[in-house]
N, C-alpha and C positions, 0 to 999 in steps of 0.2 A: 801127413798129419791126419788123424782120425776125425771125422765130422762130429763125433761125440766128445772130442777133447775138451772144448770150452763148456759143454753142458755139465761136466763133472766138477768144475772148479768155479765157484761163485766169484772169487776174487779175480781170476783171469777173465771171466765173462764180463765183469764190471769194467775192467781195464780195456778190454777189446771194444766195448760199447761206449766208452767215454767220448763225449763230444758228438755222439750220434743223436740227432733230434728225435724226440719221442713223438710219434704221430698217433693222434687219437682220432677216432671216427667222429665225423661231424654229427652234431645233433640235428634231428629233423626239425626244421622250422615249423612253428605253429602258425596257422593262418591268422591274419589280423583283419579286422573289419575296417574297411575304409568307407568314408562318407561318400555317398553318391553325389555326383556333380549335378548341381542345379543348372540346367541349361539356360534359364532366364538370367541367373546371376552371372554365369560365364559370359553371356552376351553383353550384359551391362559392364562387366570387368573389361571386356575387349574395347568397348566404347571409351572407357576412361583411360585405357592405355593409349588409344589413338589420340585422345585429348592431350595427354602428357607428351607423347611423341611429336604431335603437330605443333606444340609450343616449345619444343626442345627442352623439356623438363624431365627430371627423373622422379620427382615427388611433388606433392602440392605445396610443400614447404618452400620449394624453389620459386614459386610465384611471389610477386610483390605483395607484402602484407596489407596493402591498401585496397586490394581487389578480392572479390568473393572466392576466386579460384583457390586462394591460399587457405581458406577455411572449410573446404569440402570435408564433410564428415562421413557421408555414406552415399550409396547409389544402388539402384535396383531397376528392374524392368517390371513395372506393375501390369502392363499389358503389352502385347507384341508391338514392337516398333517405338515404344515410348521409354525414354530414359528418365528416371526420376533421380534428382540430385538434392541432397540436403546439405546446407551449410550451417556453420555455427551461428548462433544468434549474435547479431551486431546491429547497428543502426543502418541496415541496408535500405537502399532506395530501389524502386522498380527498375531503374536504369542499371544498377549494380547486378541484379539477378538476371535481367534481360541480356546484359552483356555476356554473362557466363553462358547462358543458354545459346546465344548466337555463336559464341566462340566454339562451343561443342559441335554445333551444326557445321561450322566452317572447317573444323578439323576432322572429327570422327564421321560426320555426316557426308562429307564430300565424296568419300570413296565407299560409303556404305549406304546404299539406298534403303536398306532395312531400318535405318534410324529415321523415323518419321517425325518425332517431336521430342522436345526436352522440357521437363517440368522441373523448375528450381524452386525450392522452398527453404525457409529458415527453419532451424531446429524446432522452434516452438510452433511452427505452422502459422505464425502471424502474418507472413507474407509468402504468397505462392504465385509464381509466374509461369505461364505456359508460353513457350516460344512459338514462333511461326512454324509451319510445317517445314520440313527439309526442302521441299520443292519451292515453297514461297520464299524461303531464305535465299536459295540459289538465284532467284529472279529479282532480288532486291537491287535497287539502284544505289543505296547508301549502305555503308558498312557500320553505321551507327544506329542502334535501336531507336525507334520512335520515342520511347520513354526518356531518352537521353537528350532529345533536341530541345 
């Protein structure tokens, strides 16, 4: 059979090619702009993941609604080694926020000497609590914050 046989008959060419996938050239992808990763926020995110993992939780909603952990709204690293956590406004006591700060140090801070201190505040800023330093927390004799005694 002549190699030009199918080229001369459109109907035969269509029948011969039936079921053959049509391959098209891929379009060239356009570059997309990605946000630069903020190293301070990435560090704070890692601390919060350690808090969740250390408490066997997958989200803050998994914590008991009676404790501040359940109401964590945001977190950041305002300066190296300091983790700032904001919780929704409720009638929090110093003990409530100190317990959250101590729990962060007991979980995230235990394996991360870079976590020096935790500052927990209510959303409105009406109550702000600074934890002990990580080193002070590790040397405590009691697992209960002084403000809870």
